[in-house]
PDB file of N, CA, C and O in Angstrom:
ATOM      1  N   MET A   1     111.099  80.968 120.199  1.00  0.00           N
ATOM      2  CA  MET A   1     111.465  81.018 118.799  1.00  0.00           C
ATOM      3  C   MET A   1     110.374  81.722 117.998  1.00  0.00           C
ATOM      4  O   MET A   1     109.184  81.465 118.183  1.00  0.00           O
ATOM      5  N   LYS A   2     110.787  82.591 117.129  1.00  0.00           N
ATOM      6  CA  LYS A   2     109.882  83.388 116.320  1.00  0.00           C
ATOM      7  C   LYS A   2     109.374  82.564 115.129  1.00  0.00           C
ATOM      8  O   LYS A   2     110.155  81.952 114.400  1.00  0.00           O
ATOM      9  N   ILE A   3     108.052  82.565 114.953  1.00  0.00           N
ATOM     10  CA  ILE A   3     107.444  81.877 113.825  1.00  0.00           C
ATOM     11  C   ILE A   3     107.421  82.831 112.632  1.00  0.00           C
ATOM     12  O   ILE A   3     107.078  84.005 112.772  1.00  0.00           O
ATOM     13  N   ILE A   4     107.787  82.322 111.470  1.00  0.00           N
ATOM     14  CA  ILE A   4     107.678  83.104 110.235  1.00  0.00           C
ATOM     15  C   ILE A   4     106.443  82.592 109.499  1.00  0.00           C
ATOM     16  O   ILE A   4     106.367  81.417 109.142  1.00  0.00           O
ATOM     17  N   PHE A   5     105.492  83.469 109.280  1.00  0.00           N
ATOM     18  CA  PHE A   5     104.225  83.096 108.654  1.00  0.00           C
ATOM     19  C   PHE A   5     104.292  83.299 107.147  1.00  0.00           C
ATOM     20  O   PHE A   5     104.900  84.256 106.668  1.00  0.00           O
ATOM     21  N   ASN A   6     103.661  82.390 106.402  1.00  0.00           N
ATOM     22  CA  ASN A   6     103.557  82.601 104.952  1.00  0.00           C
ATOM     23  C   ASN A   6     102.447  83.627 104.704  1.00  0.00           C
ATOM     24  O   ASN A   6     101.754  84.022 105.641  1.00  0.00           O
ATOM     25  N   GLU A   7     102.277  84.053 103.477  1.00  0.00           N
ATOM     26  CA  GLU A   7     101.322  85.127 103.164  1.00  0.00           C
ATOM     27  C   GLU A   7      99.889  84.761 103.543  1.00  0.00           C
ATOM     28  O   GLU A   7      99.153  85.596 104.069  1.00  0.00           O
ATOM     29  N   LYS A   8      99.494  83.528 103.280  1.00  0.00           N
ATOM     30  CA  LYS A   8      98.129  83.098 103.611  1.00  0.00           C
ATOM     31  C   LYS A   8      97.913  83.148 105.123  1.00  0.00           C
ATOM     32  O   LYS A   8      96.887  83.641 105.592  1.00  0.00           O
ATOM     33  N   GLU A   9      98.871  82.641 105.876  1.00  0.00           N
ATOM     34  CA  GLU A   9      98.781  82.668 107.341  1.00  0.00           C
ATOM     35  C   GLU A   9      98.807  84.096 107.869  1.00  0.00           C
ATOM     36  O   GLU A   9      98.065  84.441 108.789  1.00  0.00           O
ATOM     37  N   LYS A  10      99.662  84.917 107.283  1.00  0.00           N
ATOM     38  CA  LYS A  10      99.779  86.321 107.695  1.00  0.00           C
ATOM     39  C   LYS A  10      98.456  87.059 107.457  1.00  0.00           C
ATOM     40  O   LYS A  10      98.008  87.825 108.310  1.00  0.00           O
ATOM     41  N   ASN A  11      97.841  86.827 106.305  1.00  0.00           N
ATOM     42  CA  ASN A  11      96.557  87.468 105.998  1.00  0.00           C
ATOM     43  C   ASN A  11      95.465  87.028 106.965  1.00  0.00           C
ATOM     44  O   ASN A  11      94.702  87.854 107.464  1.00  0.00           O
ATOM     45  N   ALA A  12      95.393  85.739 107.225  1.00  0.00           N
ATOM     46  CA  ALA A  12      94.367  85.214 108.131  1.00  0.00           C
ATOM     47  C   ALA A  12      94.573  85.730 109.553  1.00  0.00           C
ATOM     48  O   ALA A  12      93.613  86.123 110.216  1.00  0.00           O
ATOM     49  N   LEU A  13      95.809  85.731 110.017  1.00  0.00           N
ATOM     50  CA  LEU A  13      96.097  86.200 111.370  1.00  0.00           C
ATOM     51  C   LEU A  13      95.887  87.704 111.492  1.00  0.00           C
ATOM     52  O   LEU A  13      95.417  88.184 112.524  1.00  0.00           O
ATOM     53  N   THR A  14      96.228  88.444 110.454  1.00  0.00           N
ATOM     54  CA  THR A  14      96.006  89.897 110.457  1.00  0.00           C
ATOM     55  C   THR A  14      94.515  90.197 110.596  1.00  0.00           C
ATOM     56  O   THR A  14      94.128  91.086 111.354  1.00  0.00           O
ATOM     57  N   LYS A  15      93.687  89.462 109.871  1.00  0.00           N
ATOM     58  CA  LYS A  15      92.235  89.668 109.974  1.00  0.00           C
ATOM     59  C   LYS A  15      91.753  89.346 111.383  1.00  0.00           C
ATOM     60  O   LYS A  15      90.963  90.093 111.959  1.00  0.00           O
ATOM     61  N   LYS A  16      92.225  88.247 111.930  1.00  0.00           N
ATOM     62  CA  LYS A  16      91.813  87.847 113.280  1.00  0.00           C
ATOM     63  C   LYS A  16      92.233  88.898 114.307  1.00  0.00           C
ATOM     64  O   LYS A  16      91.454  89.241 115.196  1.00  0.00           O
ATOM     65  N   ILE A  17      93.454  89.408 114.191  1.00  0.00           N
ATOM     66  CA  ILE A  17      93.947  90.445 115.101  1.00  0.00           C
ATOM     67  C   ILE A  17      93.112  91.712 114.956  1.00  0.00           C
ATOM     68  O   ILE A  17      92.690  92.301 115.951  1.00  0.00           O
ATOM     69  N   TYR A  18      92.877  92.123 113.727  1.00  0.00           N
ATOM     70  CA  TYR A  18      92.124  93.352 113.465  1.00  0.00           C
ATOM     71  C   TYR A  18      90.729  93.266 114.077  1.00  0.00           C
ATOM     72  O   TYR A  18      90.285  94.191 114.757  1.00  0.00           O
ATOM     73  N   LEU A  19      90.045  92.158 113.833  1.00  0.00           N
ATOM     74  CA  LEU A  19      88.696  92.001 114.380  1.00  0.00           C
ATOM     75  C   LEU A  19      88.725  91.916 115.903  1.00  0.00           C
ATOM     76  O   LEU A  19      87.803  92.393 116.565  1.00  0.00           O
ATOM     77  N   TYR A  20      89.767  91.318 116.460  1.00  0.00           N
ATOM     78  CA  TYR A  20      89.908  91.234 117.912  1.00  0.00           C
ATOM     79  C   TYR A  20      90.109  92.627 118.522  1.00  0.00           C
ATOM     80  O   TYR A  20      89.478  92.972 119.521  1.00  0.00           O
ATOM     81  N   ILE A  21      90.975  93.405 117.924  1.00  0.00           N
ATOM     82  CA  ILE A  21      91.281  94.741 118.446  1.00  0.00           C
ATOM     83  C   ILE A  21      90.064  95.660 118.407  1.00  0.00           C
ATOM     84  O   ILE A  21      89.820  96.415 119.348  1.00  0.00           O
ATOM     85  N   PHE A  22      89.304  95.592 117.317  1.00  0.00           N
ATOM     86  CA  PHE A  22      88.191  96.525 117.137  1.00  0.00           C
ATOM     87  C   PHE A  22      86.831  95.938 117.521  1.00  0.00           C
ATOM     88  O   PHE A  22      85.796  96.559 117.278  1.00  0.00           O
ATOM     89  N   LYS A  23      86.830  94.757 118.113  1.00  0.00           N
ATOM     90  CA  LYS A  23      85.592  94.087 118.505  1.00  0.00           C
ATOM     91  C   LYS A  23      84.810  94.920 119.502  1.00  0.00           C
ATOM     92  O   LYS A  23      85.375  95.515 120.420  1.00  0.00           O
ATOM     93  N   GLU A  24      83.492  94.953 119.304  1.00  0.00           N
ATOM     94  CA  GLU A  24      82.602  95.622 120.240  1.00  0.00           C
ATOM     95  C   GLU A  24      81.572  94.608 120.717  1.00  0.00           C
ATOM     96  O   GLU A  24      81.164  93.724 119.964  1.00  0.00           O
ATOM     97  N   ASP A  25      81.160  94.739 121.960  1.00  0.00           N
ATOM     98  CA  ASP A  25      80.170  93.811 122.511  1.00  0.00           C
ATOM     99  C   ASP A  25      78.909  93.799 121.657  1.00  0.00           C
ATOM    100  O   ASP A  25      78.431  94.840 121.207  1.00  0.00           O
ATOM    101  N   ASN A  26      78.393  92.617 121.450  1.00  0.00           N
ATOM    102  CA  ASN A  26      77.130  92.393 120.735  1.00  0.00           C
ATOM    103  C   ASN A  26      77.151  92.831 119.275  1.00  0.00           C
ATOM    104  O   ASN A  26      76.091  92.997 118.671  1.00  0.00           O
ATOM    105  N   VAL A  27      78.332  93.021 118.696  1.00  0.00           N
ATOM    106  CA  VAL A  27      78.433  93.365 117.275  1.00  0.00           C
ATOM    107  C   VAL A  27      79.028  92.154 116.555  1.00  0.00           C
ATOM    108  O   VAL A  27      80.179  91.790 116.793  1.00  0.00           O
ATOM    109  N   PRO A  28      78.240  91.535 115.676  1.00  0.00           N
ATOM    110  CA  PRO A  28      78.752  90.366 114.957  1.00  0.00           C
ATOM    111  C   PRO A  28      79.953  90.728 114.075  1.00  0.00           C
ATOM    112  O   PRO A  28      80.064  91.854 113.592  1.00  0.00           O
ATOM    113  N   ASP A  29      80.842  89.763 113.877  1.00  0.00           N
ATOM    114  CA  ASP A  29      82.039  90.006 113.065  1.00  0.00           C
ATOM    115  C   ASP A  29      81.689  90.512 111.672  1.00  0.00           C
ATOM    116  O   ASP A  29      82.407  91.347 111.123  1.00  0.00           O
ATOM    117  N   GLU A  30      80.607  90.023 111.097  1.00  0.00           N
ATOM    118  CA  GLU A  30      80.219  90.449 109.746  1.00  0.00           C
ATOM    119  C   GLU A  30      79.893  91.944 109.709  1.00  0.00           C
ATOM    120  O   GLU A  30      80.253  92.637 108.758  1.00  0.00           O
ATOM    121  N   VAL A  31      79.216  92.435 110.743  1.00  0.00           N
ATOM    122  CA  VAL A  31      78.864  93.855 110.827  1.00  0.00           C
ATOM    123  C   VAL A  31      80.124  94.683 111.052  1.00  0.00           C
ATOM    124  O   VAL A  31      80.301  95.737 110.442  1.00  0.00           O
ATOM    125  N   LEU A  32      80.985  94.206 111.920  1.00  0.00           N
ATOM    126  CA  LEU A  32      82.245  94.897 112.186  1.00  0.00           C
ATOM    127  C   LEU A  32      83.090  94.959 110.921  1.00  0.00           C
ATOM    128  O   LEU A  32      83.652  96.004 110.592  1.00  0.00           O
ATOM    129  N   GLU A  33      83.178  93.843 110.218  1.00  0.00           N
ATOM    130  CA  GLU A  33      83.960  93.806 108.981  1.00  0.00           C
ATOM    131  C   GLU A  33      83.403  94.785 107.952  1.00  0.00           C
ATOM    132  O   GLU A  33      84.168  95.464 107.267  1.00  0.00           O
ATOM    133  N   SER A  34      82.095  94.862 107.838  1.00  0.00           N
ATOM    134  CA  SER A  34      81.465  95.799 106.908  1.00  0.00           C
ATOM    135  C   SER A  34      81.787  97.247 107.289  1.00  0.00           C
ATOM    136  O   SER A  34      82.079  98.069 106.420  1.00  0.00           O
ATOM    137  N   ALA A  35      81.734  97.554 108.574  1.00  0.00           N
ATOM    138  CA  ALA A  35      82.044  98.914 109.046  1.00  0.00           C
ATOM    139  C   ALA A  35      83.509  99.258 108.786  1.00  0.00           C
ATOM    140  O   ALA A  35      83.831 100.388 108.419  1.00  0.00           O
ATOM    141  N   ILE A  36      84.390  98.283 108.977  1.00  0.00           N
ATOM    142  CA  ILE A  36      85.816  98.496 108.705  1.00  0.00           C
ATOM    143  C   ILE A  36      86.013  98.815 107.231  1.00  0.00           C
ATOM    144  O   ILE A  36      86.740  99.747 106.887  1.00  0.00           O
ATOM    145  N   CYS A  37      85.373  98.052 106.365  1.00  0.00           N
ATOM    146  CA  CYS A  37      85.491  98.290 104.924  1.00  0.00           C
ATOM    147  C   CYS A  37      85.009  99.695 104.566  1.00  0.00           C
ATOM    148  O   CYS A  37      85.658 100.402 103.795  1.00  0.00           O
ATOM    149  N   GLU A  38      83.882 100.088 105.121  1.00  0.00           N
ATOM    150  CA  GLU A  38      83.343 101.429 104.850  1.00  0.00           C
ATOM    151  C   GLU A  38      84.304 102.511 105.304  1.00  0.00           C
ATOM    152  O   GLU A  38      84.422 103.547 104.650  1.00  0.00           O
ATOM    153  N   SER A  39      84.992 102.288 106.416  1.00  0.00           N
ATOM    154  CA  SER A  39      85.897 103.310 106.940  1.00  0.00           C
ATOM    155  C   SER A  39      87.087 103.560 106.023  1.00  0.00           C
ATOM    156  O   SER A  39      87.698 104.627 106.086  1.00  0.00           O
ATOM    157  N   TYR A  40      87.422 102.600 105.175  1.00  0.00           N
ATOM    158  CA  TYR A  40      88.545 102.757 104.256  1.00  0.00           C
ATOM    159  C   TYR A  40      88.117 103.241 102.870  1.00  0.00           C
ATOM    160  O   TYR A  40      88.968 103.552 102.036  1.00  0.00           O
ATOM    161  N   CYS A  41      86.835 103.307 102.622  1.00  0.00           N
ATOM    162  CA  CYS A  41      86.342 103.745 101.310  1.00  0.00           C
ATOM    163  C   CYS A  41      86.485 105.254 101.161  1.00  0.00           C
ATOM    164  O   CYS A  41      86.332 106.011 102.120  1.00  0.00           O
ATOM    165  N   ASP A  42      86.780 105.668  99.940  1.00  0.00           N
ATOM    166  CA  ASP A  42      86.834 107.089  99.613  1.00  0.00           C
ATOM    167  C   ASP A  42      86.338 107.248  98.182  1.00  0.00           C
ATOM    168  O   ASP A  42      85.782 106.312  97.607  1.00  0.00           O
ATOM    169  N   ASP A  43      86.536 108.426  97.608  1.00  0.00           N
ATOM    170  CA  ASP A  43      86.043 108.681  96.256  1.00  0.00           C
ATOM    171  C   ASP A  43      86.685 107.772  95.210  1.00  0.00           C
ATOM    172  O   ASP A  43      86.079 107.494  94.175  1.00  0.00           O
ATOM    173  N   GLU A  44      87.895 107.315  95.469  1.00  0.00           N
ATOM    174  CA  GLU A  44      88.622 106.507  94.493  1.00  0.00           C
ATOM    175  C   GLU A  44      88.575 105.012  94.770  1.00  0.00           C
ATOM    176  O   GLU A  44      88.787 104.210  93.860  1.00  0.00           O
ATOM    177  N   HIS A  45      88.299 104.623  96.013  1.00  0.00           N
ATOM    178  CA  HIS A  45      88.364 103.216  96.385  1.00  0.00           C
ATOM    179  C   HIS A  45      87.117 102.779  97.142  1.00  0.00           C
ATOM    180  O   HIS A  45      86.631 103.483  98.027  1.00  0.00           O
ATOM    181  N   THR A  46      86.615 101.615  96.782  1.00  0.00           N
ATOM    182  CA  THR A  46      85.508 101.000  97.495  1.00  0.00           C
ATOM    183  C   THR A  46      85.921  99.574  97.845  1.00  0.00           C
ATOM    184  O   THR A  46      86.303  98.793  96.973  1.00  0.00           O
ATOM    185  N   TYR A  47      85.839  99.250  99.123  1.00  0.00           N
ATOM    186  CA  TYR A  47      86.211  97.917  99.580  1.00  0.00           C
ATOM    187  C   TYR A  47      84.974  97.201 100.098  1.00  0.00           C
ATOM    188  O   TYR A  47      84.319  97.672 101.029  1.00  0.00           O
ATOM    189  N   LYS A  48      84.660  96.078  99.501  1.00  0.00           N
ATOM    190  CA  LYS A  48      83.481  95.312  99.913  1.00  0.00           C
ATOM    191  C   LYS A  48      83.833  94.208 100.900  1.00  0.00           C
ATOM    192  O   LYS A  48      82.977  93.766 101.666  1.00  0.00           O
ATOM    193  N   THR A  49      85.084  93.760 100.890  1.00  0.00           N
ATOM    194  CA  THR A  49      85.519  92.724 101.830  1.00  0.00           C
ATOM    195  C   THR A  49      86.811  93.179 102.511  1.00  0.00           C
ATOM    196  O   THR A  49      87.547  94.020 101.995  1.00  0.00           O
ATOM    197  N   PHE A  50      87.056  92.603 103.668  1.00  0.00           N
ATOM    198  CA  PHE A  50      88.262  92.919 104.419  1.00  0.00           C
ATOM    199  C   PHE A  50      89.511  92.606 103.608  1.00  0.00           C
ATOM    200  O   PHE A  50      90.500  93.337 103.665  1.00  0.00           O
ATOM    201  N   GLU A  51      89.458  91.522 102.858  1.00  0.00           N
ATOM    202  CA  GLU A  51      90.608  91.099 102.068  1.00  0.00           C
ATOM    203  C   GLU A  51      90.981  92.103 100.978  1.00  0.00           C
ATOM    204  O   GLU A  51      92.135  92.141 100.551  1.00  0.00           O
ATOM    205  N   GLU A  52      90.042  92.904 100.527  1.00  0.00           N
ATOM    206  CA  GLU A  52      90.309  93.910  99.488  1.00  0.00           C
ATOM    207  C   GLU A  52      91.098  95.111 100.025  1.00  0.00           C
ATOM    208  O   GLU A  52      91.750  95.816  99.254  1.00  0.00           O
ATOM    209  N   ILE A  53      91.044  95.343 101.318  1.00  0.00           N
ATOM    210  CA  ILE A  53      91.772  96.465 101.908  1.00  0.00           C
ATOM    211  C   ILE A  53      93.264  96.151 101.813  1.00  0.00           C
ATOM    212  O   ILE A  53      93.682  95.052 102.177  1.00  0.00           O
ATOM    213  N   PRO A  54      94.071  97.090 101.333  1.00  0.00           N
ATOM    214  CA  PRO A  54      95.510  96.831 101.220  1.00  0.00           C
ATOM    215  C   PRO A  54      96.127  96.456 102.570  1.00  0.00           C
ATOM    216  O   PRO A  54      95.805  97.039 103.606  1.00  0.00           O
ATOM    217  N   MET A  55      97.016  95.475 102.528  1.00  0.00           N
ATOM    218  CA  MET A  55      97.646  94.963 103.747  1.00  0.00           C
ATOM    219  C   MET A  55      98.364  96.066 104.520  1.00  0.00           C
ATOM    220  O   MET A  55      98.338  96.067 105.751  1.00  0.00           O
ATOM    221  N   GLU A  56      99.000  97.000 103.825  1.00  0.00           N
ATOM    222  CA  GLU A  56      99.727  98.051 104.547  1.00  0.00           C
ATOM    223  C   GLU A  56      98.796  98.905 105.411  1.00  0.00           C
ATOM    224  O   GLU A  56      99.219  99.405 106.453  1.00  0.00           O
ATOM    225  N   TYR A  57      97.540  99.079 105.001  1.00  0.00           N
ATOM    226  CA  TYR A  57      96.576  99.828 105.812  1.00  0.00           C
ATOM    227  C   TYR A  57      96.231  99.053 107.077  1.00  0.00           C
ATOM    228  O   TYR A  57      96.136  99.626 108.162  1.00  0.00           O
ATOM    229  N   LYS A  58      96.046  97.753 106.927  1.00  0.00           N
ATOM    230  CA  LYS A  58      95.685  96.920 108.076  1.00  0.00           C
ATOM    231  C   LYS A  58      96.851  96.842 109.062  1.00  0.00           C
ATOM    232  O   LYS A  58      96.655  96.930 110.274  1.00  0.00           O
ATOM    233  N   ILE A  59      98.051  96.679 108.536  1.00  0.00           N
ATOM    234  CA  ILE A  59      99.232  96.616 109.399  1.00  0.00           C
ATOM    235  C   ILE A  59      99.407  97.933 110.147  1.00  0.00           C
ATOM    236  O   ILE A  59      99.672  97.938 111.349  1.00  0.00           O
ATOM    237  N   GLU A  60      99.261  99.034 109.446  1.00  0.00           N
ATOM    238  CA  GLU A  60      99.408 100.349 110.085  1.00  0.00           C
ATOM    239  C   GLU A  60      98.398 100.527 111.224  1.00  0.00           C
ATOM    240  O   GLU A  60      98.750 101.020 112.295  1.00  0.00           O
ATOM    241  N   ALA A  61      97.153 100.129 110.994  1.00  0.00           N
ATOM    242  CA  ALA A  61      96.126 100.270 112.033  1.00  0.00           C
ATOM    243  C   ALA A  61      96.445  99.409 113.253  1.00  0.00           C
ATOM    244  O   ALA A  61      96.289  99.854 114.391  1.00  0.00           O
ATOM    245  N   ILE A  62      96.887  98.186 113.014  1.00  0.00           N
ATOM    246  CA  ILE A  62      97.231  97.292 114.119  1.00  0.00           C
ATOM    247  C   ILE A  62      98.440  97.826 114.888  1.00  0.00           C
ATOM    248  O   ILE A  62      98.434  97.847 116.119  1.00  0.00           O
ATOM    249  N   GLU A  63      99.471  98.253 114.168  1.00  0.00           N
ATOM    250  CA  GLU A  63     100.659  98.810 114.822  1.00  0.00           C
ATOM    251  C   GLU A  63     100.302 100.050 115.635  1.00  0.00           C
ATOM    252  O   GLU A  63     100.777 100.216 116.759  1.00  0.00           O
ATOM    253  N   ASP A  64      99.466 100.922 115.071  1.00  0.00           N
ATOM    254  CA  ASP A  64      99.057 102.139 115.782  1.00  0.00           C
ATOM    255  C   ASP A  64      98.292 101.804 117.064  1.00  0.00           C
ATOM    256  O   ASP A  64      98.506 102.436 118.098  1.00  0.00           O
ATOM    257  N   CYS A  65      97.408 100.819 116.999  1.00  0.00           N
ATOM    258  CA  CYS A  65      96.641 100.422 118.189  1.00  0.00           C
ATOM    259  C   CYS A  65      97.551  99.827 119.258  1.00  0.00           C
ATOM    260  O   CYS A  65      97.385 100.104 120.446  1.00  0.00           O
ATOM    261  N   CYS A  66      98.500  99.021 118.839  1.00  0.00           N
ATOM    262  CA  CYS A  66      99.445  98.436 119.791  1.00  0.00           C
ATOM    263  C   CYS A  66     100.257  99.535 120.466  1.00  0.00           C
ATOM    264  O   CYS A  66     100.432  99.519 121.685  1.00  0.00           O
ATOM    265  N   THR A  67     100.750 100.481 119.689  1.00  0.00           N
ATOM    266  CA  THR A  67     101.534 101.585 120.233  1.00  0.00           C
ATOM    267  C   THR A  67     100.685 102.429 121.184  1.00  0.00           C
ATOM    268  O   THR A  67     101.145 102.812 122.260  1.00  0.00           O
ATOM    269  N   ALA A  68      99.451 102.716 120.784  1.00  0.00           N
ATOM    270  CA  ALA A  68      98.563 103.531 121.621  1.00  0.00           C
ATOM    271  C   ALA A  68      98.239 102.844 122.946  1.00  0.00           C
ATOM    272  O   ALA A  68      97.995 103.508 123.953  1.00  0.00           O
ATOM    273  N   SER A  69      98.238 101.529 122.939  1.00  0.00           N
ATOM    274  CA  SER A  69      97.933 100.806 124.172  1.00  0.00           C
ATOM    275  C   SER A  69      99.181 100.537 125.012  1.00  0.00           C
ATOM    276  O   SER A  69      99.107  99.895 126.060  1.00  0.00           O
ATOM    277  N   GLY A  70     100.336 101.037 124.539  1.00  0.00           N
ATOM    278  CA  GLY A  70     101.575 100.892 125.300  1.00  0.00           C
ATOM    279  C   GLY A  70     102.358  99.631 124.997  1.00  0.00           C
ATOM    280  O   GLY A  70     103.359  99.346 125.654  1.00  0.00           O
ATOM    281  N   MET A  71     101.915  98.883 124.016  1.00  0.00           N
ATOM    282  CA  MET A  71     102.623  97.656 123.634  1.00  0.00           C
ATOM    283  C   MET A  71     103.716  98.020 122.640  1.00  0.00           C
ATOM    284  O   MET A  71     103.472  98.745 121.675  1.00  0.00           O
ATOM    285  N   GLU A  72     104.919  97.516 122.879  1.00  0.00           N
ATOM    286  CA  GLU A  72     106.028  97.810 121.981  1.00  0.00           C
ATOM    287  C   GLU A  72     106.510  96.528 121.315  1.00  0.00           C
ATOM    288  O   GLU A  72     106.743  95.515 121.974  1.00  0.00           O
ATOM    289  N   PHE A  73     106.652  96.593 120.010  1.00  0.00           N
ATOM    290  CA  PHE A  73     107.139  95.462 119.226  1.00  0.00           C
ATOM    291  C   PHE A  73     108.220  95.952 118.281  1.00  0.00           C
ATOM    292  O   PHE A  73     108.215  97.101 117.838  1.00  0.00           O
ATOM    293  N   GLU A  74     109.145  95.057 117.986  1.00  0.00           N
ATOM    294  CA  GLU A  74     110.238  95.398 117.077  1.00  0.00           C
ATOM    295  C   GLU A  74     109.735  95.556 115.640  1.00  0.00           C
ATOM    296  O   GLU A  74     110.156  96.458 114.916  1.00  0.00           O
ATOM    297  N   ASP A  75     108.825  94.662 115.245  1.00  0.00           N
ATOM    298  CA  ASP A  75     108.293  94.701 113.880  1.00  0.00           C
ATOM    299  C   ASP A  75     106.946  93.986 113.844  1.00  0.00           C
ATOM    300  O   ASP A  75     106.475  93.468 114.857  1.00  0.00           O
ATOM    301  N   TYR A  76     106.336  93.968 112.659  1.00  0.00           N
ATOM    302  CA  TYR A  76     105.003  93.363 112.538  1.00  0.00           C
ATOM    303  C   TYR A  76     105.034  91.856 112.795  1.00  0.00           C
ATOM    304  O   TYR A  76     104.062  91.293 113.298  1.00  0.00           O
ATOM    305  N   ASP A  77     106.135  91.210 112.457  1.00  0.00           N
ATOM    306  CA  ASP A  77     106.252  89.774 112.742  1.00  0.00           C
ATOM    307  C   ASP A  77     106.159  89.497 114.241  1.00  0.00           C
ATOM    308  O   ASP A  77     105.609  88.475 114.650  1.00  0.00           O
ATOM    309  N   ASP A  78     106.693  90.399 115.057  1.00  0.00           N
ATOM    310  CA  ASP A  78     106.587  90.241 116.512  1.00  0.00           C
ATOM    311  C   ASP A  78     105.133  90.362 116.966  1.00  0.00           C
ATOM    312  O   ASP A  78     104.696  89.649 117.869  1.00  0.00           O
ATOM    313  N   ILE A  79     104.394  91.261 116.339  1.00  0.00           N
ATOM    314  CA  ILE A  79     102.966  91.411 116.655  1.00  0.00           C
ATOM    315  C   ILE A  79     102.232  90.120 116.285  1.00  0.00           C
ATOM    316  O   ILE A  79     101.427  89.613 117.066  1.00  0.00           O
ATOM    317  N   LEU A  80     102.510  89.595 115.095  1.00  0.00           N
ATOM    318  CA  LEU A  80     101.876  88.347 114.666  1.00  0.00           C
ATOM    319  C   LEU A  80     102.166  87.224 115.650  1.00  0.00           C
ATOM    320  O   LEU A  80     101.268  86.466 116.016  1.00  0.00           O
ATOM    321  N   ASN A  81     103.414  87.118 116.076  1.00  0.00           N
ATOM    322  CA  ASN A  81     103.789  86.066 117.016  1.00  0.00           C
ATOM    323  C   ASN A  81     103.105  86.244 118.368  1.00  0.00           C
ATOM    324  O   ASN A  81     102.647  85.268 118.963  1.00  0.00           O
ATOM    325  N   PHE A  82     103.032  87.474 118.853  1.00  0.00           N
ATOM    326  CA  PHE A  82     102.376  87.747 120.128  1.00  0.00           C
ATOM    327  C   PHE A  82     100.915  87.294 120.095  1.00  0.00           C
ATOM    328  O   PHE A  82     100.463  86.580 120.991  1.00  0.00           O
ATOM    329  N   PHE A  83     100.182  87.709 119.065  1.00  0.00           N
ATOM    330  CA  PHE A  83      98.768  87.373 118.988  1.00  0.00           C
ATOM    331  C   PHE A  83      98.547  85.906 118.653  1.00  0.00           C
ATOM    332  O   PHE A  83      97.568  85.310 119.101  1.00  0.00           O
ATOM    333  N   HIS A  84      99.437  85.323 117.879  1.00  0.00           N
ATOM    334  CA  HIS A  84      99.329  83.892 117.596  1.00  0.00           C
ATOM    335  C   HIS A  84      99.368  83.104 118.903  1.00  0.00           C
ATOM    336  O   HIS A  84      98.559  82.201 119.114  1.00  0.00           O
ATOM    337  N   LYS A  85     100.303  83.446 119.766  1.00  0.00           N
ATOM    338  CA  LYS A  85     100.405  82.783 121.075  1.00  0.00           C
ATOM    339  C   LYS A  85      99.169  83.070 121.923  1.00  0.00           C
ATOM    340  O   LYS A  85      98.649  82.177 122.593  1.00  0.00           O
ATOM    341  N   LYS A  86      98.702  84.313 121.892  1.00  0.00           N
ATOM    342  CA  LYS A  86      97.531  84.710 122.672  1.00  0.00           C
ATOM    343  C   LYS A  86      96.287  83.920 122.234  1.00  0.00           C
ATOM    344  O   LYS A  86      95.511  83.463 123.073  1.00  0.00           O
ATOM    345  N   PHE A  87      96.107  83.768 120.945  1.00  0.00           N
ATOM    346  CA  PHE A  87      94.925  83.070 120.432  1.00  0.00           C
ATOM    347  C   PHE A  87      94.980  81.568 120.666  1.00  0.00           C
ATOM    348  O   PHE A  87      93.943  80.907 120.722  1.00  0.00           O
ATOM    349  N   LYS A  88      96.184  81.029 120.804  1.00  0.00           N
ATOM    350  CA  LYS A  88      96.314  79.593 121.062  1.00  0.00           C
ATOM    351  C   LYS A  88      95.922  79.224 122.482  1.00  0.00           C
ATOM    352  O   LYS A  88      95.574  78.073 122.744  1.00  0.00           O
ATOM    353  N   HIS A  89      95.972  80.176 123.401  1.00  0.00           N
ATOM    354  CA  HIS A  89      95.669  79.891 124.812  1.00  0.00           C
ATOM    355  C   HIS A  89      94.302  80.362 125.198  1.00  0.00           C
ATOM    356  O   HIS A  89      93.894  80.199 126.348  1.00  0.00           O
TER     357      HIS A  89
END
């Protein structure tokens, strides 16, 4: 059965997935999060926290990584459910 996440749960799980996907050995989450924020900054936008980055950018990056790794999902809710199950085990 597919779990439907509320916005708070979706935001928290999206952050966890994003940090999991882009995690590098011996790099603390705080440093990784800072680097992610910098990667989205441009002349018009500056993001100091992960939460400030628009959700559509985070979803697009996660979907692109899943597709690049050969994982196929019907929609973002399926991705959330997949990783939710993965993190529980």
